[in-house]
PyMOL Python script that loads the backbone (N, CA, C, O; Angstrom):
from pymol import cmd

cmd.read_pdbstr("""\
ATOM      1  N   MET A   1      87.038 118.150 108.619  1.00  0.00           N
ATOM      2  CA  MET A   1      87.672 117.850 107.348  1.00  0.00           C
ATOM      3  C   MET A   1      88.707 118.919 107.031  1.00  0.00           C
ATOM      4  O   MET A   1      88.536 120.097 107.344  1.00  0.00           O
ATOM      5  N   LYS A   2      89.765 118.479 106.412  1.00  0.00           N
ATOM      6  CA  LYS A   2      90.845 119.381 106.030  1.00  0.00           C
ATOM      7  C   LYS A   2      91.246 119.055 104.605  1.00  0.00           C
ATOM      8  O   LYS A   2      91.500 117.896 104.277  1.00  0.00           O
ATOM      9  N   LYS A   3      91.304 120.060 103.766  1.00  0.00           N
ATOM     10  CA  LYS A   3      91.741 119.878 102.394  1.00  0.00           C
ATOM     11  C   LYS A   3      93.251 120.063 102.351  1.00  0.00           C
ATOM     12  O   LYS A   3      93.782 121.029 102.898  1.00  0.00           O
ATOM     13  N   VAL A   4      93.946 119.118 101.689  1.00  0.00           N
ATOM     14  CA  VAL A   4      95.403 119.174 101.603  1.00  0.00           C
ATOM     15  C   VAL A   4      95.840 118.974 100.162  1.00  0.00           C
ATOM     16  O   VAL A   4      95.103 118.422  99.345  1.00  0.00           O
ATOM     17  N   SER A   5      97.031 119.425  99.868  1.00  0.00           N
ATOM     18  CA  SER A   5      97.641 119.203  98.561  1.00  0.00           C
ATOM     19  C   SER A   5      98.887 118.353  98.760  1.00  0.00           C
ATOM     20  O   SER A   5      99.650 118.565  99.703  1.00  0.00           O
ATOM     21  N   LEU A   6      99.085 117.399  97.877  1.00  0.00           N
ATOM     22  CA  LEU A   6     100.230 116.505  97.968  1.00  0.00           C
ATOM     23  C   LEU A   6     100.928 116.441  96.622  1.00  0.00           C
ATOM     24  O   LEU A   6     100.295 116.578  95.575  1.00  0.00           O
ATOM     25  N   TYR A   7     102.221 116.235  96.656  1.00  0.00           N
ATOM     26  CA  TYR A   7     102.989 115.980  95.448  1.00  0.00           C
ATOM     27  C   TYR A   7     103.335 114.496  95.443  1.00  0.00           C
ATOM     28  O   TYR A   7     104.077 114.013  96.298  1.00  0.00           O
ATOM     29  N   LEU A   8     102.782 113.780  94.461  1.00  0.00           N
ATOM     30  CA  LEU A   8     102.981 112.335  94.390  1.00  0.00           C
ATOM     31  C   LEU A   8     103.517 111.956  93.021  1.00  0.00           C
ATOM     32  O   LEU A   8     103.315 112.668  92.037  1.00  0.00           O
ATOM     33  N   ASN A   9     104.199 110.833  92.977  1.00  0.00           N
ATOM     34  CA  ASN A   9     104.637 110.275  91.708  1.00  0.00           C
ATOM     35  C   ASN A   9     103.398 109.971  90.864  1.00  0.00           C
ATOM     36  O   ASN A   9     102.456 109.342  91.347  1.00  0.00           O
ATOM     37  N   GLU A  10     103.400 110.409  89.628  1.00  0.00           N
ATOM     38  CA  GLU A  10     102.210 110.288  88.778  1.00  0.00           C
ATOM     39  C   GLU A  10     101.830 108.833  88.532  1.00  0.00           C
ATOM     40  O   GLU A  10     100.648 108.489  88.554  1.00  0.00           O
ATOM     41  N   ASP A  11     102.824 107.972  88.298  1.00  0.00           N
ATOM     42  CA  ASP A  11     102.522 106.556  88.073  1.00  0.00           C
ATOM     43  C   ASP A  11     101.913 105.917  89.317  1.00  0.00           C
ATOM     44  O   ASP A  11     100.969 105.132  89.228  1.00  0.00           O
ATOM     45  N   LEU A  12     102.463 106.262  90.468  1.00  0.00           N
ATOM     46  CA  LEU A  12     101.938 105.737  91.725  1.00  0.00           C
ATOM     47  C   LEU A  12     100.493 106.183  91.935  1.00  0.00           C
ATOM     48  O   LEU A  12      99.649 105.375  92.324  1.00  0.00           O
ATOM     49  N   TRP A  13     100.200 107.453  91.683  1.00  0.00           N
ATOM     50  CA  TRP A  13      98.849 107.977  91.853  1.00  0.00           C
ATOM     51  C   TRP A  13      97.875 107.295  90.895  1.00  0.00           C
ATOM     52  O   TRP A  13      96.749 106.973  91.273  1.00  0.00           O
ATOM     53  N   ASN A  14      98.310 107.075  89.653  1.00  0.00           N
ATOM     54  CA  ASN A  14      97.438 106.414  88.678  1.00  0.00           C
ATOM     55  C   ASN A  14      97.139 104.975  89.090  1.00  0.00           C
ATOM     56  O   ASN A  14      96.008 104.512  88.945  1.00  0.00           O
ATOM     57  N   LYS A  15      98.139 104.271  89.600  1.00  0.00           N
ATOM     58  CA  LYS A  15      97.907 102.906  90.067  1.00  0.00           C
ATOM     59  C   LYS A  15      96.951 102.887  91.252  1.00  0.00           C
ATOM     60  O   LYS A  15      96.094 102.008  91.353  1.00  0.00           O
ATOM     61  N   PHE A  16      97.099 103.855  92.146  1.00  0.00           N
ATOM     62  CA  PHE A  16      96.203 103.939  93.303  1.00  0.00           C
ATOM     63  C   PHE A  16      94.766 104.199  92.849  1.00  0.00           C
ATOM     64  O   PHE A  16      93.826 103.579  93.348  1.00  0.00           O
ATOM     65  N   LYS A  17      94.606 105.127  91.894  1.00  0.00           N
ATOM     66  CA  LYS A  17      93.256 105.421  91.393  1.00  0.00           C
ATOM     67  C   LYS A  17      92.646 104.198  90.725  1.00  0.00           C
ATOM     68  O   LYS A  17      91.452 103.940  90.880  1.00  0.00           O
ATOM     69  N   GLU A  18      93.452 103.439  89.983  1.00  0.00           N
ATOM     70  CA  GLU A  18      92.945 102.216  89.351  1.00  0.00           C
ATOM     71  C   GLU A  18      92.495 101.206  90.401  1.00  0.00           C
ATOM     72  O   GLU A  18      91.464 100.552  90.242  1.00  0.00           O
ATOM     73  N   ALA A  19      93.272 101.083  91.472  1.00  0.00           N
ATOM     74  CA  ALA A  19      92.904 100.154  92.543  1.00  0.00           C
ATOM     75  C   ALA A  19      91.595 100.566  93.208  1.00  0.00           C
ATOM     76  O   ALA A  19      90.751  99.719  93.502  1.00  0.00           O
ATOM     77  N   VAL A  20      91.425 101.860  93.442  1.00  0.00           N
ATOM     78  CA  VAL A  20      90.186 102.352  94.060  1.00  0.00           C
ATOM     79  C   VAL A  20      89.018 102.135  93.110  1.00  0.00           C
ATOM     80  O   VAL A  20      87.933 101.745  93.542  1.00  0.00           O
ATOM     81  N   LEU A  21      89.226 102.384  91.824  1.00  0.00           N
ATOM     82  CA  LEU A  21      88.172 102.190  90.832  1.00  0.00           C
ATOM     83  C   LEU A  21      87.762 100.722  90.753  1.00  0.00           C
ATOM     84  O   LEU A  21      86.573 100.417  90.658  1.00  0.00           O
ATOM     85  N   ARG A  22      88.740  99.805  90.791  1.00  0.00           N
ATOM     86  CA  ARG A  22      88.417  98.370  90.764  1.00  0.00           C
ATOM     87  C   ARG A  22      87.659  97.964  92.022  1.00  0.00           C
ATOM     88  O   ARG A  22      86.714  97.178  91.953  1.00  0.00           O
ATOM     89  N   ARG A  23      88.064  98.491  93.157  1.00  0.00           N
ATOM     90  CA  ARG A  23      87.451  98.102  94.426  1.00  0.00           C
ATOM     91  C   ARG A  23      86.038  98.653  94.584  1.00  0.00           C
ATOM     92  O   ARG A  23      85.145  97.945  95.049  1.00  0.00           O
ATOM     93  N   HIS A  24      85.828  99.918  94.198  1.00  0.00           N
ATOM     94  CA  HIS A  24      84.548 100.576  94.483  1.00  0.00           C
ATOM     95  C   HIS A  24      83.719 100.881  93.242  1.00  0.00           C
ATOM     96  O   HIS A  24      82.534 101.194  93.353  1.00  0.00           O
ATOM     97  N   GLY A  25      84.324 100.796  92.069  1.00  0.00           N
ATOM     98  CA  GLY A  25      83.582 101.099  90.847  1.00  0.00           C
ATOM     99  C   GLY A  25      83.444 102.584  90.582  1.00  0.00           C
ATOM    100  O   GLY A  25      82.780 102.980  89.624  1.00  0.00           O
ATOM    101  N   THR A  26      84.056 103.409  91.409  1.00  0.00           N
ATOM    102  CA  THR A  26      84.003 104.859  91.244  1.00  0.00           C
ATOM    103  C   THR A  26      85.238 105.477  91.881  1.00  0.00           C
ATOM    104  O   THR A  26      85.882 104.864  92.733  1.00  0.00           O
ATOM    105  N   LEU A  27      85.563 106.700  91.462  1.00  0.00           N
ATOM    106  CA  LEU A  27      86.699 107.400  92.055  1.00  0.00           C
ATOM    107  C   LEU A  27      86.268 108.319  93.192  1.00  0.00           C
ATOM    108  O   LEU A  27      87.096 109.040  93.749  1.00  0.00           O
ATOM    109  N   ARG A  28      84.993 108.303  93.541  1.00  0.00           N
ATOM    110  CA  ARG A  28      84.498 109.173  94.616  1.00  0.00           C
ATOM    111  C   ARG A  28      85.033 108.763  95.988  1.00  0.00           C
ATOM    112  O   ARG A  28      84.905 109.515  96.954  1.00  0.00           O
ATOM    113  N   ARG A  29      85.623 107.587  96.073  1.00  0.00           N
ATOM    114  CA  ARG A  29      86.122 107.092  97.359  1.00  0.00           C
ATOM    115  C   ARG A  29      87.625 107.328  97.526  1.00  0.00           C
ATOM    116  O   ARG A  29      88.223 106.802  98.464  1.00  0.00           O
ATOM    117  N   LEU A  30      88.242 108.103  96.643  1.00  0.00           N
ATOM    118  CA  LEU A  30      89.682 108.356  96.739  1.00  0.00           C
ATOM    119  C   LEU A  30      90.076 108.927  98.099  1.00  0.00           C
ATOM    120  O   LEU A  30      91.006 108.439  98.740  1.00  0.00           O
ATOM    121  N   SER A  31      89.369 109.951  98.526  1.00  0.00           N
ATOM    122  CA  SER A  31      89.705 110.597  99.802  1.00  0.00           C
ATOM    123  C   SER A  31      89.570 109.637 100.967  1.00  0.00           C
ATOM    124  O   SER A  31      90.432 109.604 101.845  1.00  0.00           O
ATOM    125  N   SER A  32      88.503 108.855 100.988  1.00  0.00           N
ATOM    126  CA  SER A  32      88.301 107.937 102.105  1.00  0.00           C
ATOM    127  C   SER A  32      89.352 106.829 102.094  1.00  0.00           C
ATOM    128  O   SER A  32      89.760 106.358 103.156  1.00  0.00           O
ATOM    129  N   GLU A  33      89.796 106.406 100.910  1.00  0.00           N
ATOM    130  CA  GLU A  33      90.843 105.390 100.837  1.00  0.00           C
ATOM    131  C   GLU A  33      92.181 105.930 101.352  1.00  0.00           C
ATOM    132  O   GLU A  33      92.895 105.235 102.075  1.00  0.00           O
ATOM    133  N   VAL A  34      92.519 107.168 100.981  1.00  0.00           N
ATOM    134  CA  VAL A  34      93.745 107.789 101.477  1.00  0.00           C
ATOM    135  C   VAL A  34      93.663 107.940 102.992  1.00  0.00           C
ATOM    136  O   VAL A  34      94.634 107.666 103.699  1.00  0.00           O
ATOM    137  N   GLU A  35      92.518 108.371 103.488  1.00  0.00           N
ATOM    138  CA  GLU A  35      92.342 108.535 104.937  1.00  0.00           C
ATOM    139  C   GLU A  35      92.491 107.202 105.652  1.00  0.00           C
ATOM    140  O   GLU A  35      93.104 107.144 106.717  1.00  0.00           O
ATOM    141  N   GLU A  36      91.947 106.139 105.093  1.00  0.00           N
ATOM    142  CA  GLU A  36      92.057 104.817 105.708  1.00  0.00           C
ATOM    143  C   GLU A  36      93.512 104.351 105.744  1.00  0.00           C
ATOM    144  O   GLU A  36      93.947 103.761 106.734  1.00  0.00           O
ATOM    145  N   LEU A  37      94.263 104.609 104.682  1.00  0.00           N
ATOM    146  CA  LEU A  37      95.685 104.256 104.674  1.00  0.00           C
ATOM    147  C   LEU A  37      96.452 105.020 105.753  1.00  0.00           C
ATOM    148  O   LEU A  37      97.330 104.461 106.410  1.00  0.00           O
ATOM    149  N   LEU A  38      96.119 106.291 105.930  1.00  0.00           N
ATOM    150  CA  LEU A  38      96.775 107.085 106.975  1.00  0.00           C
ATOM    151  C   LEU A  38      96.436 106.541 108.363  1.00  0.00           C
ATOM    152  O   LEU A  38      97.313 106.440 109.221  1.00  0.00           O
ATOM    153  N   ARG A  39      95.171 106.192 108.585  1.00  0.00           N
ATOM    154  CA  ARG A  39      94.764 105.637 109.883  1.00  0.00           C
ATOM    155  C   ARG A  39      95.505 104.330 110.160  1.00  0.00           C
ATOM    156  O   ARG A  39      95.983 104.113 111.273  1.00  0.00           O
ATOM    157  N   THR A  40      95.600 103.470 109.164  1.00  0.00           N
ATOM    158  CA  THR A  40      96.294 102.191 109.317  1.00  0.00           C
ATOM    159  C   THR A  40      97.755 102.419 109.659  1.00  0.00           C
ATOM    160  O   THR A  40      98.313 101.729 110.511  1.00  0.00           O
ATOM    161  N   SER A  41      98.372 103.382 109.000  1.00  0.00           N
ATOM    162  CA  SER A  41      99.775 103.702 109.260  1.00  0.00           C
ATOM    163  C   SER A  41      99.958 104.158 110.699  1.00  0.00           C
ATOM    164  O   SER A  41     100.928 103.766 111.347  1.00  0.00           O
ATOM    165  N   LEU A  42      99.053 104.974 111.208  1.00  0.00           N
ATOM    166  CA  LEU A  42      99.161 105.473 112.579  1.00  0.00           C
ATOM    167  C   LEU A  42      98.929 104.359 113.596  1.00  0.00           C
ATOM    168  O   LEU A  42      99.571 104.338 114.646  1.00  0.00           O
ATOM    169  N   VAL A  43      98.023 103.440 113.297  1.00  0.00           N
ATOM    170  CA  VAL A  43      97.780 102.318 114.200  1.00  0.00           C
ATOM    171  C   VAL A  43      99.031 101.462 114.282  1.00  0.00           C
ATOM    172  O   VAL A  43      99.422 101.041 115.371  1.00  0.00           O
ATOM    173  N   ASP A  44      99.672 101.195 113.132  1.00  0.00           N
ATOM    174  CA  ASP A  44     100.905 100.405 113.129  1.00  0.00           C
ATOM    175  C   ASP A  44     101.971 101.076 113.985  1.00  0.00           C
ATOM    176  O   ASP A  44     102.706 100.403 114.708  1.00  0.00           O
ATOM    177  N   GLU A  45     102.055 102.384 113.905  1.00  0.00           N
ATOM    178  CA  GLU A  45     103.038 103.124 114.707  1.00  0.00           C
ATOM    179  C   GLU A  45     102.717 103.004 116.190  1.00  0.00           C
ATOM    180  O   GLU A  45     103.627 102.840 117.003  1.00  0.00           O
ATOM    181  N   ASP A  46     101.440 103.083 116.559  1.00  0.00           N
ATOM    182  CA  ASP A  46     101.043 102.945 117.962  1.00  0.00           C
ATOM    183  C   ASP A  46     101.385 101.557 118.494  1.00  0.00           C
ATOM    184  O   ASP A  46     101.844 101.420 119.628  1.00  0.00           O
ATOM    185  N   VAL A  47     101.163 100.535 117.680  1.00  0.00           N
ATOM    186  CA  VAL A  47     101.478  99.170 118.097  1.00  0.00           C
ATOM    187  C   VAL A  47     102.985  99.023 118.295  1.00  0.00           C
ATOM    188  O   VAL A  47     103.436  98.408 119.262  1.00  0.00           O
ATOM    189  N   GLU A  48     103.747  99.584 117.384  1.00  0.00           N
ATOM    190  CA  GLU A  48     105.206  99.515 117.501  1.00  0.00           C
ATOM    191  C   GLU A  48     105.689 100.202 118.781  1.00  0.00           C
ATOM    192  O   GLU A  48     106.581  99.686 119.455  1.00  0.00           O
ATOM    193  N   GLN A  49     105.114 101.355 119.123  1.00  0.00           N
ATOM    194  CA  GLN A  49     105.509 102.056 120.340  1.00  0.00           C
ATOM    195  C   GLN A  49     105.133 101.258 121.595  1.00  0.00           C
ATOM    196  O   GLN A  49     105.876 101.244 122.576  1.00  0.00           O
ATOM    197  N   ALA A  50     103.981 100.599 121.551  1.00  0.00           N
ATOM    198  CA  ALA A  50     103.573  99.782 122.691  1.00  0.00           C
ATOM    199  C   ALA A  50     104.546  98.625 122.893  1.00  0.00           C
ATOM    200  O   ALA A  50     104.905  98.311 124.028  1.00  0.00           O
ATOM    201  N   PHE A  51     104.973  97.992 121.809  1.00  0.00           N
ATOM    202  CA  PHE A  51     105.952  96.910 121.923  1.00  0.00           C
ATOM    203  C   PHE A  51     107.279  97.424 122.469  1.00  0.00           C
ATOM    204  O   PHE A  51     107.940  96.738 123.249  1.00  0.00           O
ATOM    205  N   LYS A  52     107.671  98.631 122.059  1.00  0.00           N
ATOM    206  CA  LYS A  52     108.920  99.193 122.572  1.00  0.00           C
ATOM    207  C   LYS A  52     108.830  99.424 124.073  1.00  0.00           C
ATOM    208  O   LYS A  52     109.796  99.186 124.797  1.00  0.00           O
ATOM    209  N   ARG A  53     107.661  99.893 124.551  1.00  0.00           N
ATOM    210  CA  ARG A  53     107.493 100.113 125.983  1.00  0.00           C
ATOM    211  C   ARG A  53     107.585  98.795 126.754  1.00  0.00           C
ATOM    212  O   ARG A  53     107.987  98.783 127.918  1.00  0.00           O
ATOM    213  N   MET A  54     107.213  97.690 126.110  1.00  0.00           N
ATOM    214  CA  MET A  54     107.285  96.370 126.751  1.00  0.00           C
ATOM    215  C   MET A  54     108.650  95.718 126.537  1.00  0.00           C
ATOM    216  O   MET A  54     108.851  94.560 126.905  1.00  0.00           O
ATOM    217  N   ASN A  55     109.596  96.465 125.938  1.00  0.00           N
ATOM    218  CA  ASN A  55     110.934  95.942 125.631  1.00  0.00           C
ATOM    219  C   ASN A  55     110.877  94.717 124.732  1.00  0.00           C
ATOM    220  O   ASN A  55     111.646  93.773 124.914  1.00  0.00           O
ATOM    221  N   PHE A  56     109.974  94.732 123.769  1.00  0.00           N
ATOM    222  CA  PHE A  56     109.829  93.646 122.802  1.00  0.00           C
ATOM    223  C   PHE A  56     110.375  94.128 121.471  1.00  0.00           C
ATOM    224  O   PHE A  56     109.945  95.159 120.954  1.00  0.00           O
ATOM    225  N   ASP A  57     111.320  93.387 120.917  1.00  0.00           N
ATOM    226  CA  ASP A  57     111.951  93.770 119.658  1.00  0.00           C
ATOM    227  C   ASP A  57     111.100  93.253 118.496  1.00  0.00           C
ATOM    228  O   ASP A  57     111.032  92.046 118.265  1.00  0.00           O
ATOM    229  N   MET A  58     110.454  94.163 117.764  1.00  0.00           N
ATOM    230  CA  MET A  58     109.604  93.769 116.637  1.00  0.00           C
ATOM    231  C   MET A  58     110.426  93.308 115.444  1.00  0.00           C
ATOM    232  O   MET A  58     109.894  92.640 114.557  1.00  0.00           O
ATOM    233  N   LYS A  59     111.685  93.640 115.402  1.00  0.00           N
ATOM    234  CA  LYS A  59     112.526  93.276 114.267  1.00  0.00           C
ATOM    235  C   LYS A  59     112.928  91.809 114.309  1.00  0.00           C
ATOM    236  O   LYS A  59     113.402  91.265 113.311  1.00  0.00           O
ATOM    237  N   THR A  60     112.742  91.161 115.463  1.00  0.00           N
ATOM    238  CA  THR A  60     113.122  89.760 115.605  1.00  0.00           C
ATOM    239  C   THR A  60     112.225  88.904 114.733  1.00  0.00           C
ATOM    240  O   THR A  60     110.999  89.010 114.779  1.00  0.00           O
ATOM    241  N   ILE A  61     112.851  88.062 113.946  1.00  0.00           N
ATOM    242  CA  ILE A  61     112.100  87.156 113.076  1.00  0.00           C
ATOM    243  C   ILE A  61     112.098  85.783 113.741  1.00  0.00           C
ATOM    244  O   ILE A  61     113.154  85.237 114.060  1.00  0.00           O
ATOM    245  N   PHE A  62     110.918  85.237 113.946  1.00  0.00           N
ATOM    246  CA  PHE A  62     110.792  83.946 114.594  1.00  0.00           C
ATOM    247  C   PHE A  62     110.673  82.862 113.538  1.00  0.00           C
ATOM    248  O   PHE A  62     109.897  82.980 112.590  1.00  0.00           O
ATOM    249  N   SER A  63     111.442  81.817 113.713  1.00  0.00           N
ATOM    250  CA  SER A  63     111.333  80.650 112.849  1.00  0.00           C
ATOM    251  C   SER A  63     110.374  79.670 113.517  1.00  0.00           C
ATOM    252  O   SER A  63     110.139  79.766 114.722  1.00  0.00           O
ATOM    253  N   PRO A  64     109.818  78.732 112.758  1.00  0.00           N
ATOM    254  CA  PRO A  64     108.950  77.728 113.390  1.00  0.00           C
ATOM    255  C   PRO A  64     109.670  76.947 114.492  1.00  0.00           C
ATOM    256  O   PRO A  64     109.065  76.583 115.501  1.00  0.00           O
ATOM    257  N   GLU A  65     110.956  76.695 114.290  1.00  0.00           N
ATOM    258  CA  GLU A  65     111.712  75.971 115.308  1.00  0.00           C
ATOM    259  C   GLU A  65     111.840  76.808 116.584  1.00  0.00           C
ATOM    260  O   GLU A  65     111.753  76.279 117.692  1.00  0.00           O
ATOM    261  N   GLY A  66     112.048  78.114 116.417  1.00  0.00           N
ATOM    262  CA  GLY A  66     112.156  78.994 117.575  1.00  0.00           C
ATOM    263  C   GLY A  66     110.862  79.056 118.371  1.00  0.00           C
ATOM    264  O   GLY A  66     110.879  79.106 119.601  1.00  0.00           O
ATOM    265  N   VAL A  67     109.742  79.052 117.662  1.00  0.00           N
ATOM    266  CA  VAL A  67     108.439  79.064 118.332  1.00  0.00           C
ATOM    267  C   VAL A  67     108.249  77.763 119.104  1.00  0.00           C
ATOM    268  O   VAL A  67     107.785  77.778 120.244  1.00  0.00           O
ATOM    269  N   LYS A  68     108.607  76.631 118.481  1.00  0.00           N
ATOM    270  CA  LYS A  68     108.459  75.340 119.159  1.00  0.00           C
ATOM    271  C   LYS A  68     109.320  75.272 120.405  1.00  0.00           C
ATOM    272  O   LYS A  68     108.895  74.719 121.420  1.00  0.00           O
ATOM    273  N   GLN A  69     110.529  75.827 120.348  1.00  0.00           N
ATOM    274  CA  GLN A  69     111.416  75.790 121.495  1.00  0.00           C
ATOM    275  C   GLN A  69     110.891  76.655 122.636  1.00  0.00           C
ATOM    276  O   GLN A  69     111.153  76.369 123.805  1.00  0.00           O
ATOM    277  N   GLY A  70     110.157  77.703 122.302  1.00  0.00           N
ATOM    278  CA  GLY A  70     109.638  78.603 123.317  1.00  0.00           C
ATOM    279  C   GLY A  70     108.375  78.106 123.994  1.00  0.00           C
ATOM    280  O   GLY A  70     107.933  78.694 124.982  1.00  0.00           O
ATOM    281  N   ARG A  71     107.787  77.038 123.483  1.00  0.00           N
ATOM    282  CA  ARG A  71     106.553  76.509 124.078  1.00  0.00           C
ATOM    283  C   ARG A  71     106.855  75.825 125.413  1.00  0.00           C
ATOM    284  O   ARG A  71     107.928  75.250 125.594  1.00  0.00           O
ATOM    285  N   PRO A  72     105.908  75.892 126.340  1.00  0.00           N
ATOM    286  CA  PRO A  72     106.125  75.189 127.613  1.00  0.00           C
ATOM    287  C   PRO A  72     106.050  73.680 127.408  1.00  0.00           C
ATOM    288  O   PRO A  72     105.373  73.199 126.499  1.00  0.00           O
ATOM    289  N   LYS A  73     106.746  72.949 128.255  1.00  0.00           N
ATOM    290  CA  LYS A  73     106.734  71.486 128.185  1.00  0.00           C
ATOM    291  C   LYS A  73     105.391  70.968 128.678  1.00  0.00           C
ATOM    292  O   LYS A  73     104.806  71.517 129.613  1.00  0.00           O
ATOM    293  N   LEU A  74     104.908  69.905 128.040  1.00  0.00           N
ATOM    294  CA  LEU A  74     103.634  69.306 128.435  1.00  0.00           C
ATOM    295  C   LEU A  74     103.762  68.648 129.801  1.00  0.00           C
ATOM    296  O   LEU A  74     104.789  68.056 130.133  1.00  0.00           O
ATOM    297  N   GLN A  75     102.708  68.763 130.572  1.00  0.00           N
ATOM    298  CA  GLN A  75     102.667  68.112 131.873  1.00  0.00           C
ATOM    299  C   GLN A  75     101.519  67.121 131.831  1.00  0.00           C
ATOM    300  O   GLN A  75     100.369  67.509 131.620  1.00  0.00           O
ATOM    301  N   GLY A  76     101.816  65.855 132.029  1.00  0.00           N
ATOM    302  CA  GLY A  76     100.787  64.833 131.985  1.00  0.00           C
ATOM    303  C   GLY A  76     100.620  64.291 130.579  1.00  0.00           C
ATOM    304  O   GLY A  76     101.330  64.693 129.657  1.00  0.00           O
ATOM    305  N   PRO A  77      99.675  63.375 130.424  1.00  0.00           N
ATOM    306  CA  PRO A  77      99.477  62.749 129.108  1.00  0.00           C
ATOM    307  C   PRO A  77      98.815  63.717 128.118  1.00  0.00           C
ATOM    308  O   PRO A  77      98.149  64.668 128.528  1.00  0.00           O
ATOM    309  N   PRO A  78      98.997  63.473 126.831  1.00  0.00           N
ATOM    310  CA  PRO A  78      98.342  64.314 125.825  1.00  0.00           C
ATOM    311  C   PRO A  78      96.822  64.199 125.929  1.00  0.00           C
ATOM    312  O   PRO A  78      96.302  63.185 126.395  1.00  0.00           O
ATOM    313  N   SER A  79      96.122  65.229 125.499  1.00  0.00           N
ATOM    314  CA  SER A  79      94.663  65.271 125.617  1.00  0.00           C
ATOM    315  C   SER A  79      93.988  64.162 124.817  1.00  0.00           C
ATOM    316  O   SER A  79      92.909  63.707 125.196  1.00  0.00           O
ATOM    317  N   GLU A  80      94.606  63.709 123.702  1.00  0.00           N
ATOM    318  CA  GLU A  80      93.980  62.638 122.911  1.00  0.00           C
ATOM    319  C   GLU A  80      93.821  61.376 123.734  1.00  0.00           C
ATOM    320  O   GLU A  80      92.804  60.689 123.637  1.00  0.00           O
ATOM    321  N   ILE A  81      94.834  61.064 124.551  1.00  0.00           N
ATOM    322  CA  ILE A  81      94.780  59.850 125.369  1.00  0.00           C
ATOM    323  C   ILE A  81      93.697  59.980 126.428  1.00  0.00           C
ATOM    324  O   ILE A  81      92.950  59.031 126.665  1.00  0.00           O
ATOM    325  N   ILE A  82      93.602  61.127 127.061  1.00  0.00           N
ATOM    326  CA  ILE A  82      92.591  61.350 128.102  1.00  0.00           C
ATOM    327  C   ILE A  82      91.194  61.236 127.508  1.00  0.00           C
ATOM    328  O   ILE A  82      90.323  60.597 128.098  1.00  0.00           O
ATOM    329  N   ILE A  83      90.971  61.843 126.358  1.00  0.00           N
ATOM    330  CA  ILE A  83      89.650  61.801 125.716  1.00  0.00           C
ATOM    331  C   ILE A  83      89.310  60.379 125.281  1.00  0.00           C
ATOM    332  O   ILE A  83      88.173  59.932 125.438  1.00  0.00           O
ATOM    333  N   ARG A  84      90.297  59.669 124.733  1.00  0.00           N
ATOM    334  CA  ARG A  84      90.065  58.287 124.305  1.00  0.00           C
ATOM    335  C   ARG A  84      89.653  57.429 125.496  1.00  0.00           C
ATOM    336  O   ARG A  84      88.745  56.605 125.386  1.00  0.00           O
ATOM    337  N   GLU A  85      90.320  57.621 126.636  1.00  0.00           N
ATOM    338  CA  GLU A  85      89.973  56.863 127.850  1.00  0.00           C
ATOM    339  C   GLU A  85      88.565  57.221 128.318  1.00  0.00           C
ATOM    340  O   GLU A  85      87.799  56.341 128.712  1.00  0.00           O
ATOM    341  N   MET A  86      88.216  58.522 128.278  1.00  0.00           N
ATOM    342  CA  MET A  86      86.878  58.945 128.714  1.00  0.00           C
ATOM    343  C   MET A  86      85.809  58.322 127.820  1.00  0.00           C
ATOM    344  O   MET A  86      84.784  57.852 128.315  1.00  0.00           O
ATOM    345  N   ARG A  87      86.038  58.316 126.523  1.00  0.00           N
ATOM    346  CA  ARG A  87      85.073  57.715 125.601  1.00  0.00           C
ATOM    347  C   ARG A  87      84.957  56.215 125.836  1.00  0.00           C
ATOM    348  O   ARG A  87      83.862  55.655 125.796  1.00  0.00           O
ATOM    349  N   GLY A  88      86.099  55.568 126.083  1.00  0.00           N
ATOM    350  CA  GLY A  88      86.075  54.122 126.346  1.00  0.00           C
ATOM    351  C   GLY A  88      85.277  53.791 127.586  1.00  0.00           C
ATOM    352  O   GLY A  88      84.516  52.823 127.596  1.00  0.00           O
ATOM    353  N   ARG A  89      85.444  54.595 128.649  1.00  0.00           N
ATOM    354  CA  ARG A  89      84.679  54.376 129.873  1.00  0.00           C
ATOM    355  C   ARG A  89      83.191  54.588 129.638  1.00  0.00           C
ATOM    356  O   ARG A  89      82.365  53.830 130.147  1.00  0.00           O
ATOM    357  N   ARG A  90      82.843  55.622 128.864  1.00  0.00           N
ATOM    358  CA  ARG A  90      81.443  55.914 128.594  1.00  0.00           C
ATOM    359  C   ARG A  90      80.798  54.770 127.797  1.00  0.00           C
ATOM    360  O   ARG A  90      79.665  54.370 128.065  1.00  0.00           O
ATOM    361  N   ILE A  91      81.542  54.259 126.817  1.00  0.00           N
ATOM    362  CA  ILE A  91      81.012  53.148 126.010  1.00  0.00           C
ATOM    363  C   ILE A  91      80.871  51.906 126.878  1.00  0.00           C
ATOM    364  O   ILE A  91      79.868  51.198 126.790  1.00  0.00           O
ATOM    365  N   ALA A  92      81.882  51.631 127.730  1.00  0.00           N
ATOM    366  CA  ALA A  92      81.827  50.447 128.605  1.00  0.00           C
ATOM    367  C   ALA A  92      80.667  50.553 129.582  1.00  0.00           C
ATOM    368  O   ALA A  92      80.001  49.552 129.846  1.00  0.00           O
ATOM    369  N   GLU A  93      80.408  51.729 130.123  1.00  0.00           N
ATOM    370  CA  GLU A  93      79.300  51.909 131.065  1.00  0.00           C
ATOM    371  C   GLU A  93      77.958  51.757 130.354  1.00  0.00           C
ATOM    372  O   GLU A  93      76.996  51.263 130.942  1.00  0.00           O
ATOM    373  N   GLY A  94      77.890  52.177 129.101  1.00  0.00           N
ATOM    374  CA  GLY A  94      76.640  52.080 128.359  1.00  0.00           C
ATOM    375  C   GLY A  94      76.319  50.662 127.933  1.00  0.00           C
ATOM    376  O   GLY A  94      75.149  50.325 127.753  1.00  0.00           O
ATOM    377  N   LEU A  95      77.343  49.816 127.767  1.00  0.00           N
ATOM    378  CA  LEU A  95      77.127  48.433 127.325  1.00  0.00           C
ATOM    379  C   LEU A  95      76.757  47.488 128.457  1.00  0.00           C
ATOM    380  O   LEU A  95      76.124  46.462 128.207  1.00  0.00           O
ATOM    381  N   SER A  96      77.133  47.800 129.694  1.00  0.00           N
ATOM    382  CA  SER A  96      76.869  46.866 130.790  1.00  0.00           C
ATOM    383  C   SER A  96      75.457  46.937 131.298  1.00  0.00           C
ATOM    384  O   SER A  96      75.094  46.206 132.219  1.00  0.00           O
TER     385      SER A  96
END
""", "prot")
cmd.dss("prot")
cmd.show_as("cartoon", "prot")
cmd.util.cbc("prot")
cmd.orient("prot")
């Protein structure tokens, strides 16, 4: 454990304390909440660096149309047709 001092905007700190109080019912969890935010921030940075190593641009915004265009083309009939045929055969075999 390391004790640190920070200079923060007073309104921001008060809002953070209110959020912690609403979430936990006490202010005893302030330190653990700050620590969790720091851990989350570092994980996000690690993920960003991993994407950079893979030459993946995280700033790219994908639209639904762009995602659809990037999907592979279907090969063969859709699964609904195959399943419907399988069920039909099973019912026909059970009735005879």
